[in-house]
Structures are given as C-alpha cells and as structure tokens.
N, C-alpha and C positions, 0 to 999 in steps of 0.2 A: 616469443610473442611481439606482433606489429604492434604499433602505436594506435592503430583503428581497432585491432581486436582487444587491446587493453581497455578501451573505451566502453565496451560492451560488457556490462556486470550485471550479475543476476538480479531479477527484481523482486522486491518483497512485497509485496503487496502491500495492495492494498492495505503499506500501513494497514489499518483496520479495515480501510476501505478497499476497493479493488485496485491495486497498483499493479497493473499488468501492462503497463504501457513501455513501449521500447524508447531506448535511448535516441536523442536527435543525432544524427550522423554530423560530424565535425566536416568542415571544409577540408578539401585537399591540401596537403602541404604543399604541393606544386603549383597552387594558383593563388597568385597575388600574395605572396607572403607579407609584404609590407601592409596591406590592407588589414590582414588578420591580426598583426601586432598593434595596430592602431585601433581597433575595434574592442579589443579586449585587453585595456591597459592594466586592469586590476583583476585577474582571474581568481585570486584567493578572496577578494572582497565579494565577488559575485558568487563564489561557492558559498560562503557563508550566509549571504543574503538569501540566497535560494533555499538553503537549509533552515534559515529562520523563518521563511514562508511555509514550509512544510512542517515545521513545529506546530505554528499556529493553525494550519488547516486540520493536522491530526488531532490536536487537542480539542478543537471545536467538534470535530467529528465523533471523538470518544463521550465528550459530555452530552451532546445533543443525542446520540444514538442510545446511550445508557438511560437518559431522560425519557426518551421516547417510549422505551419498552417497560418503564416502571410507572408511567403517568396513568393514573386513573381517571377514566372519562366514562360518561354514560355511552353506552354502544359498543360495538365490537372493537377490539384492537387491530391496528393495521397488519397486514399479511407481510411477514418478513420476504416471503418468496416474492410478492408483488413488489416490494422496493427494490429488490435485487433487479428485476426485469425492467423496472422503469428507470433505473440509473443507467443500465445498459442503453436503453433507448435514447435517452438524453446525451450519453457519451457518443453515441453513433451519430446523432445529428450535429454534435458539437465538432466532430472530427471530419465530417462531412463539410461543413462550412469553412473548416480551415483548409481542406484541400480545394475547396472553392476559390479561397483567398489565394493560396499557391499559385492557382492557375489564372490569376489576374481577373476573377470575376466572371470567368467565360464558362457557361454551362456545357458547351461544346467540348471544350478541352477538358473539363472535369469528367464528362461522360466517357470520352475516349480514353482518358488514363484509368478509370475505374474498370472499363470493360477490358483494357489490356491487361491490368494486373490482378484482377479477381476472376472475371469469366474466363478468360484465354489461359489462365495458369491454375487449373483445377487442384493439381498435385500440390503445388505450393500453398494454395489456400486450405486444403484439407490438412495439412500439417497442423494448423492452428486450432483444429478441433480438440486435440489433446489438452493443451495448456487451458483453452477456453473452458471445457467442461471441469477441470480441476479448480479454476478460479471461481466459477459458479459455484461449485460445492463449497468451497472456502468461504465465500461471502455468505452463504446461508448458515453455514457453521458458526460464523462469528455472531450472527443474531441470536443464534440459540444459546451461545455462550453468554452474551450479555443479558439473556433473558433469564439465566439460572445461576449466574455469579455476581458477587458484589465486584464493584469497579476495581479494587486494591487486587483481588485474586486474579481477575481476566488479565489487568494488563501486564502483571509479573510474569504470569505463565505464557502469555503471546510473545513475550521477547524471546523465547526460545527459537522463533523464526529466524533471528539473528544467527544463532548457532547452526540451524539446519540449512540456511542459505551458505554458509561458508562451508559446510561440510559437503554439500552437493557441488559446489562450485569446484572443491578439491577433486572430488571422486568423478565428476563427469566432464569438466573442463580442464582439469590438471593445473588448476590455479594453486599459488602457494603463498601461504602467509607468513611473514616474519615473526621472531620470537616475541617482539615487542608488541605486535598485533594480537598474538595468541593471549598475551599477558592484558592486553587491553580489554579483550573479549570478556576473559574470567573477571577483571575488575568490573566492568559493565554489570554482568550478571549478578556479581555480589552486591553491587551497590544498588541496583534495582530491586533486588530481595529485600535489602535491608529498608529501603525507602518505603516499600509497601508492605513490610512486616506487619500482619494482623495482630491487632490488640484486643483485649478483653472489652473495651468500650464500645466496639464496632456494633451497633445494635442492629444493623442490617443483617450481618451474619447469622444471628440468632433466629432471625426469621426464615432463612433458607432452610429448607429439609436436607438431609444428607443425600437424598437421592436426587435431587435437583442440583447439588454440587457436584457429585459425581458425572451427571450428563454434561454440566458446564465446562468441566475440566476435560473430560473426553473430548468435547467439541473443539476446544482451544488447541489441545494437543494435534488432533487430525488438521487443523488449520494450520498450525505451524509446519507440519511435514508437507503439505500440499502446497504451502506457500514457497518454502525452499525448493522443492523439486520442480513445480511449474515454472518458477521464476528462472532457474537454470536452464530447464529444457527450452523455453521460449527464447533465452539469449543464445543457446546454441543455434535455433532456426535462424535468429537474426544475423548472425555472422555469415549465413550463406545467401543471404538476399541484399538487394540494393533498393529496396522500396522506400517510399516516403514513410515516415514515422506515422503519419495520420491513416495513410491507406492500410498499413499493418493492423492499425488498431481499429479500422472499420472492419476488416476481416474477423478479427479476434471478437469485436463486439457482436457481430452478426451471429457468430456461433455461439456466444455467451446468451444472447437473447433467445435463440431458439431452444438451447439446452434449459435456460432458466424457465421460459414459458412452459416447456414440457413438464419440468419439475413442479411447477406451480399447479398445473393442471391434474398432476397425479396425486399430489399430498394436500392440496387446497382446493381442488376442483369443486367440490359440494359448497364450500364456502362462497367461492367466486361466483357460483350460478346462482347462490341465494341471494347475496347481497353486493356482488359486483367486485371488481379487481380492485378498486379504489377506495374499499370499506375502511373506515377508520382513520382515513387521511385528514391530517390537520397541517398547520403552519409549521409545527415541529417535524413532522413526518416528511414534509416537502424539502425542509432544510436539511435533513439526514440525506434525502436523495441528491440534492444538489451538491453536499460536500462530497459525498461519495464519486460523483461523476467527475467533478472539478479536481478532486483530489489525485484521480488517476492523471489528469492533465498535469497537474503540477509536478508529479513525478517524472513525467515525461521531460519536462524542462530541467527539473533539479538534476536528474542523472547526467547532464551534460557537463556539469561542474562537479560532480562528487559520485562515488562508486556506491554501491547498493548496501555495503556493511556500514558505511558511514551515515546513510540514510537511517540505519537502525538506530545509530546513537541519537540522531534528531528525533525519533520517536521516543526514545528513553527519556530525552530531555522533557519532552510533553507530558511524560508522567509526571515528573516533578511538578510541572505547571499546572497540571490538572489537580494534584494533590493541594497546591498552595491555593488554587481558587477554591476547592472544596472547604479549606480552612477558613479563608477570610471572606469568602460569600456566602457558602452554604453552611457554615458553622457545624460541619459534621466530621471534623478530623482534627486531632489533636497531636502536633508533631512531637516526638521525643528526641533524645540524643542519638538514638539509632537512626532516626530519620535524616539528621544532618550528616551523620558519617556516611549513610549511603548515598546523600546527595554529592558529597566530596568524592567518593569513589567514581560516580558517573561522570562527573566533570573532568577529574583526573583522566578516565579513561578516553574521554572524547578528545583531549588534547594529546594524548599518547598515540591514538591511533591517527589523529589529522598530521602529527609530526611525521610518523613513518610513511605517510601517503604523499609526500612531496619529493619525489625523485628529482634529480638535476634536470630531467628532459622535460619537465613539468605536466607529465602525464600522471596517472594514479597508479600507484604500484599495489599490487596484490599478491 
C-alpha cells in the first residue's frame, strides 16, 4: 500500500452527525520537502488537537440532538427529515464557499472547475449516489434512535460503527489490523459498555415503552452497518479520483439533498404542506443543524492527521464527557465503580491504538 493510499481511511460518520467528508489529500512528497517539514513541526500535537476538537463537536451534537428530541414545547416538533435536508444545504453552501476561496475568490474560475469536475464527468459524479443515499438514511435513523432511546443505550450501541468500519475495511479494502489494535478495539467496546451500563435508578428508561426501545435499537444497528459500508465504499471511490475535497463533498451533498428532500416529501409531505418545512424550528434545532453541517467539515480536517478508527476513539471519549456533563450539570447520572473501570478501559484502549498507529515513516498504519 502506498503512503497516499494509507492516508485514505474509511469514514465514520457522521460521528452521530453526517461524517461523510473525504480526507484532505496531502502534498506530494516530491514537491518542496523542506517546506513540508517546516510547516508541520509537531504532527502528533496536531493530531491530538484535531481529535480534541472532534470530541468537543461530537459531545455538543449528542447533547443538543437528544435535548431537541425530548424538549416539550407548544406546537409541533421539528421534522427530523427537514433537519437532515437543511444540514445538507448548509454543507453545500459551505463547501462551495471553500471552493471559491481555493480559486482565489474568482467566480469564473470556480464555475469552470465545478463544470469540469461535476457536469463533464457524469459517471464519476453518479458513483457518489450510492454513499449519499446510505448516508441520508443513516442520518434519519439516528434521529429515530434518539427519539426512542435514552442517551446511554444509544451511545453504547452506536459504537458498533467502529467495529463495522474495521470489518468493511478488511473485507473491501484488504486492510489489516495488528494484534494490539484488535485488542484495543475489544477493550474500547468493553469500556464503553461498562461506562454506559444501565442502572435501576435511570428514570428515563422506565418511561420508554418496550416497543419504542426495539425501534430505537434497530435504528442504531442499521445506522452502524450503513456507516461502516458507506464510509469504506466512499473511500474506495476517493482513491480513484484526484478531485478537491470540497468538490467531492459538493457532489455528495447534492445527491444527499435530492434524496433527503424526496424522503421528506414521501414520509412527511402532509406535515410539510400543512405547517411548512421549518415547523417547530427554534434555537436548539438550528444549533443541531449547524453542528451536523460543521461536524462533517471538522472530520475532513481531522482525517488528515488521524485515521477513522482513531476518530472512533475520540467519539468514545465524548461519551465519557457527555456522562460527566450529565452528572455535574444535569444531575441525572450517578457514577459507580463500574463507570470508573469502563473509563479506564477506554483511555487505555485509546493510548494502545495510538501507539500502534505510529510507524517509523510517520504514516498511520492500519
């Protein structure tokens, strides 16, 4: 595997949010090597800084999304399908602006680039319809899950996306994980499970019906499988192209918007016609939408310094942060010895995987 191909690792989504953005291609090693060395004097520091940003974004998204789906207000609740479509629109505009910046704020140059890469390459563009459809389904499933499951059950179950991403990477891309990486994955899953182990004092679980819990669990499991498959499929496409990261995501966003809008009109068309697409929107709803859109862009930057399974560990750390925030600020969680044991396993797994991911040549080994 070449150093360039090692950089492209399968996407996890949209942490919770839609994380379907491609890696930012590294500069070619035969161009100005001295400049590259001086521009990144501390790659490990940049890696952990970027992961820290991702943890913050993921934690904020989980808390605000769950809160928005349980908040009781007068009037109808906002439509999850509408939030998914709105996030895609915001993402498209953001990526378009970034392409505009890359072309030195020249509208003519940007239009020529988009026409050349999107309109004149219909076959390459159509390849993105598959991951776009799966990602759109995944985002809607996560809203369904958070509407029917308590935060602990949701977050623990959704961590299966780490395992599905690894398995699809092995089966579809021929990637290999070392023994310590497999052990770190097992340690991660065990630790997260212990951290989020349900207790009898969880009042919210008593309110949930058995039927809604089944719906929520099935939604999370489907999202985990779709996240792993779509991310690896998208990565496979990326290796065959040399487009700008932002152009690729404009293409992906266009398909996601069209498919998401179609799904919204099919399942929520009557509500949209009666009360409008933005019914029930408030400050919390717009915060969720912005976090979803920005979260994907954060992933695009983070993946330059860390692979996707390592990003999964950052998401796991965000689970611990969410639990601590629930305890100290919301006072709805009481940690036990099992919680602290799980936290230690997650932290140990993070360091174990990171240690194995630092080969001598400076690339991420999988």
